[in-house]
C-alpha positions as CSV (number, residue, x, y, z in Angstrom):
1,M,5.3,32.1,12.1
2,P,9.1,31.8,11.2
3,I,12.1,29.5,10.5
4,K,15.0,29.6,12.6
5,I,18.1,29.6,10.7
6,P,22.2,29.9,12.0
7,S,22.7,33.7,13.3
8,N,24.5,35.6,10.1
9,L,23.8,32.8,7.2
10,P,23.9,34.4,4.4
11,A,20.4,33.8,3.4
12,Q,18.9,35.7,6.0
13,S,19.3,39.1,4.7
14,E,17.7,38.4,1.4
15,L,15.0,36.6,2.7
16,H,14.6,39.7,5.2
17,K,14.4,41.9,2.1
18,E,11.6,39.3,0.7
19,N,10.1,40.0,3.7
20,I,10.3,36.9,5.0
21,F,9.9,35.7,8.6
22,V,12.8,34.2,9.8
23,M,14.4,34.4,13.7
24,D,18.1,34.3,14.6
25,D,19.3,31.5,17.9
26,V,18.8,34.4,20.5
27,R,15.6,35.3,19.4
28,A,14.3,31.9,19.1
29,A,15.2,30.6,22.4
30,N,12.7,32.8,24.0
31,Q,9.9,31.0,22.2
32,D,8.0,28.8,24.7
33,I,6.7,26.7,21.9
34,R,7.2,23.3,20.6
35,P,8.9,23.9,17.2
36,M,9.4,22.0,14.1
37,E,13.0,20.1,13.4
38,V,13.8,20.0,9.9
39,G,17.3,19.0,8.4
40,I,18.5,19.7,5.1
41,L,20.9,17.8,3.8
42,N,22.2,19.4,0.6
43,L,23.8,17.3,-2.1
44,M,24.3,20.6,-4.2
45,P,27.8,21.8,-5.3
46,N,26.5,25.5,-5.0
47,K,25.5,25.5,-1.4
48,I,23.8,28.9,-1.1
49,E,22.0,29.4,-4.0
50,T,20.2,25.4,-2.9
51,E,19.5,26.5,0.7
52,L,17.9,30.1,0.0
53,Q,15.5,28.4,-2.6
54,F,14.4,25.8,0.1
55,L,14.2,28.5,3.0
56,R,11.8,30.3,0.7
57,L,9.7,27.2,0.2
58,L,9.8,26.3,4.1
59,S,8.6,30.0,5.6
60,N,5.5,30.0,4.4
61,T,3.8,28.6,7.3
62,S,2.3,29.4,10.7
63,L,4.7,27.1,12.2
64,Q,8.5,27.5,13.8
65,V,10.8,25.9,12.2
66,N,14.2,25.0,13.3
67,I,16.6,24.0,10.4
68,D,19.9,22.3,10.7
69,L,22.1,22.4,7.5
70,I,23.9,19.2,6.9
71,R,26.5,18.3,4.9
72,I,27.3,14.4,3.8
73,D,31.0,14.7,4.6
74,N,33.6,17.4,4.9
75,Q,34.8,17.0,1.6
76,A,34.7,21.1,0.6
77,P,32.4,21.9,-2.5
78,K,33.6,23.7,-5.3
79,N,31.2,26.2,-5.7
80,T,30.9,27.2,-1.9
81,P,33.3,28.7,0.1
82,K,34.3,26.9,3.0
83,A,34.4,29.0,5.6
84,H,30.3,29.3,4.8
85,M,30.5,25.5,5.3
86,D,32.1,25.6,8.5
87,N,29.7,28.0,10.1
88,F,26.6,27.3,8.9
89,Y,26.9,23.6,8.0
90,V,26.6,20.1,10.2
91,E,28.7,17.1,9.3
92,F,25.8,14.2,9.4
93,D,27.3,11.8,11.7
94,D,27.3,15.1,14.3
95,V,23.4,14.7,14.1
96,A,22.5,11.0,13.6
97,H,21.6,10.9,17.2
98,K,19.3,13.3,16.4
99,Q,15.3,12.8,15.9
100,Y,13.7,15.2,13.6
101,D,9.8,16.2,12.1
102,G,10.9,16.8,8.8
103,L,14.0,16.0,6.3
104,I,14.7,17.0,3.3
105,V,17.4,15.7,0.8
106,T,18.1,18.1,-2.5
107,G,18.8,17.1,-5.9
108,A,22.5,16.2,-7.0
109,P,24.1,16.5,-10.6
110,L,24.8,12.9,-10.6
111,A,22.8,11.9,-13.7
112,H,25.4,9.8,-15.3
113,L,26.9,7.7,-13.1
114,A,25.6,4.8,-11.3
115,Y,24.5,4.9,-7.8
116,K,27.8,2.3,-6.8
117,D,30.1,5.1,-8.3
118,V,28.4,8.0,-6.4
119,K,31.7,8.7,-3.9
120,Y,29.0,9.3,-1.2
121,W,27.0,6.9,-1.8
122,D,27.6,4.4,0.8
123,K,27.3,7.2,3.1
124,M,24.1,8.0,1.5
125,Q,22.7,4.0,2.1
126,V,23.1,4.8,5.8
127,I,21.1,8.1,5.8
128,M,18.2,6.9,4.0
129,D,18.2,3.9,6.3
130,W,18.8,6.2,8.9
131,A,15.9,8.3,8.0
132,R,13.3,5.8,8.1
133,T,13.7,5.5,12.0
134,N,14.6,9.1,12.7
135,V,12.7,11.4,11.1
136,Q,9.0,11.6,10.6
137,S,9.0,12.4,7.1
138,T,11.2,12.6,4.7
139,L,11.2,14.8,0.9
140,F,13.5,13.6,-1.4
141,S,14.4,16.0,-4.3
142,C,15.3,14.7,-8.3
143,W,18.1,13.0,-7.7
144,A,18.0,11.6,-4.5
145,A,14.5,10.6,-5.0
146,H,15.4,8.1,-7.4
147,A,18.2,7.3,-5.5
148,A,15.3,6.4,-2.3
149,I,13.6,4.4,-4.7
150,Y,16.6,2.6,-6.0
151,H,17.6,2.4,-2.1
152,Y,14.1,1.5,-0.5
153,F,12.2,-0.4,-3.5
154,G,15.1,-2.0,-5.7
155,K,13.7,0.1,-9.1
156,H,16.3,0.6,-11.3
157,R,16.4,4.1,-13.4
158,A,16.5,4.6,-16.9
159,L,18.6,7.7,-18.4
160,R,16.8,9.7,-21.0
161,D,18.6,10.5,-24.1
162,T,18.2,14.1,-24.0
163,K,17.5,16.3,-20.6
164,L,14.3,16.7,-20.0
165,S,14.0,20.6,-18.8
166,G,11.4,23.2,-18.9
167,I,7.8,24.1,-17.6
168,Y,5.6,20.9,-17.8
169,R,2.4,21.1,-17.2
170,H,1.3,18.1,-14.6
171,T,-1.4,16.8,-13.8
172,V,-3.2,15.9,-9.9
173,E,-3.7,11.8,-9.9
174,N,-5.3,12.1,-6.5
175,E,-7.1,15.5,-5.5
176,F,-7.7,13.9,-2.1
177,D,-4.4,13.2,-0.9
178,E,-3.7,15.8,1.8
179,L,-0.1,17.1,-0.2
180,M,-2.1,17.6,-3.1
181,R,-4.7,20.3,-1.0
182,G,-5.2,22.9,-3.1
183,F,-4.2,22.1,-6.1
184,D,-5.5,23.3,-9.5
185,P,-6.1,19.7,-11.3
186,V,-3.0,20.9,-13.5
187,F,-0.4,23.0,-12.7
188,C,3.0,23.6,-14.0
189,A,6.3,22.8,-12.4
190,P,10.2,22.7,-13.7
191,Q,12.4,19.4,-14.6
192,S,16.0,19.4,-15.0
193,R,16.6,15.9,-15.3
194,Y,18.2,12.7,-17.2
195,G,16.8,10.1,-15.1
196,E,13.5,8.4,-15.4
197,I,11.8,5.9,-13.6
198,S,8.5,4.1,-15.5
199,L,4.7,4.8,-14.4
200,T,4.6,0.9,-14.1
201,D,7.3,0.7,-12.0
202,Y,6.0,3.0,-9.2
203,Q,2.4,1.5,-9.8
204,S,4.2,-1.8,-8.5
205,I,5.0,-0.9,-5.3
206,D,2.2,-0.9,-3.5
207,E,3.3,1.2,-0.5
208,L,3.1,4.2,-2.8
209,N,0.7,6.7,-4.4
210,I,1.4,8.2,-7.4
211,L,-0.1,11.9,-6.8
212,A,1.2,14.0,-9.7
213,T,2.1,13.2,-13.1
214,S,3.2,14.8,-16.4
215,K,2.9,13.3,-20.6
216,E,6.5,14.1,-20.9
217,G,7.9,13.1,-17.6
218,G,5.7,10.5,-16.0
219,A,5.3,10.7,-12.0
220,Y,6.4,14.1,-10.2
221,I,5.3,13.6,-6.9
222,V,5.0,10.2,-5.4
223,A,4.5,9.4,-1.7
224,S,4.5,6.5,0.8
225,K,1.0,6.1,2.2
226,D,2.1,6.4,5.7
227,K,3.2,9.7,4.7
228,R,6.4,9.1,5.4
229,L,8.4,9.0,2.2
230,V,8.1,11.8,-0.8
231,F,9.5,11.7,-4.0
232,V,9.5,15.0,-5.8
233,T,11.4,14.1,-9.5
234,G,11.0,17.8,-10.7
235,H,11.9,21.2,-9.0
236,P,9.7,23.4,-7.4
237,E,12.1,25.4,-5.3
238,Y,13.9,26.8,-8.7
239,D,14.3,30.2,-9.2
240,P,13.0,31.9,-12.0
241,D,16.4,31.9,-13.6
242,S,17.7,28.7,-12.8
243,L,16.6,26.8,-15.7
244,K,18.5,29.4,-18.2
245,Q,21.7,29.3,-15.8
246,E,21.4,25.8,-16.8
247,Y,21.3,26.2,-20.3
248,E,24.1,28.7,-20.2
249,R,26.6,26.6,-18.5
250,D,25.6,23.4,-20.7
251,I,26.4,26.0,-23.5
252,K,29.6,27.1,-21.9
253,S,31.4,23.5,-21.5
254,G,30.8,22.8,-25.0
255,G,27.2,21.1,-24.9
256,N,24.7,21.1,-27.7
257,P,21.2,21.7,-25.0
258,Q,17.9,22.2,-26.3
259,V,16.1,25.4,-24.8
260,P,14.3,24.4,-21.9
261,V,10.9,24.0,-23.6
262,N,7.4,26.5,-21.9
263,Y,10.1,28.7,-19.9
264,F,11.3,31.8,-22.5
265,E,9.1,33.8,-23.7
266,S,7.8,32.8,-27.0
267,D,10.4,30.1,-26.4
268,D,13.7,32.2,-26.9
269,P,16.4,32.5,-24.9
270,K,17.2,36.2,-25.6
271,K,13.9,36.5,-23.7
272,S,13.0,36.5,-20.4
273,P,11.5,33.3,-18.8
274,V,7.8,33.3,-17.8
275,V,7.4,32.1,-14.1
276,S,4.7,29.7,-14.0
277,W,5.1,27.3,-10.8
278,R,6.8,29.0,-8.0
279,A,2.7,29.1,-5.8
280,H,2.2,25.5,-6.2
281,G,5.9,25.0,-5.2
282,S,5.0,27.0,-1.8
283,L,1.8,25.1,-1.7
284,L,3.6,22.1,-1.9
285,F,5.7,22.7,0.9
286,T,3.4,23.9,2.8
287,N,1.0,20.9,3.1
288,W,4.1,18.8,3.4
289,L,5.0,20.9,6.8
290,N,1.8,20.5,7.9
291,Y,0.4,17.8,6.7
292,Y,3.1,15.4,6.3
293,V,5.2,16.4,9.5
294,Y,3.1,18.7,11.7
295,Q,0.2,16.5,12.0
296,T,1.6,13.4,12.4
297,T,5.0,13.5,14.1
298,P,4.8,13.0,17.7
299,Y,5.2,15.7,20.8
300,D,8.1,13.9,21.9
301,L,10.4,13.4,19.1
302,T,12.4,10.4,20.8
303,K,8.7,8.3,20.4
304,L,8.9,8.3,16.6
305,S,7.3,5.3,15.3
306,K,9.9,2.6,13.7
């Protein structure tokens, strides 16, 4: 089944090229089924690249998924055309009355800012409180995962001396949780972050299950026992060249970044990246939509449990 996206969204042509089944508003109007309602709160500066990455992951399911692309405020992002935002995004305040089966909150390049210094932190807190009563299951990615752990459970992150950047081997810690269904015991996933919350802090929260970890980065996938909160500290959505672009951007900005580990062939940045994470990234989102969203959400979204 398809994902439903706004008509003429630029991602549509790229998804069609990749033989991914999408439909626009006109065709979806004729589908006599109850589709999943999923919002993507996109906090990244390059909205177009990020929305395409997550739409790919949401498309590999037998469910029809209606997508709302959500912006946190009306400020113009510096790396996305204003016309794109006006045509395809809705402000959170305009959908705050709605209920969603699922919500994805993306990462953001805010590693070195204290939460209180983030310009939209007050609105983020409003959204996180709203999600607890208006969304069946919310998946927080990277920075948003740490921000949500702080907001819901009061656990502070620390900053690493060097950026965790590369493709790391992760271990499944709970093979019987539905979110991990079909995962190999050890799998690869991209990481790109300075923030770190200790395993001890996660383990101290009774409501949470730690589902996957790595030796270098600690917790990778953590979920609440009621399946309504999922925290993913890495980037399973990344394209093959995403880490390469970040590495080259950091060099151009005058930094001295380490080469992303286990990423380039022979760890040589002059060579091509070796892609080893996309199957498990797709599986993670398919499992989330199926077991954490579809299998648990009420048919009538106004009856979401509070």
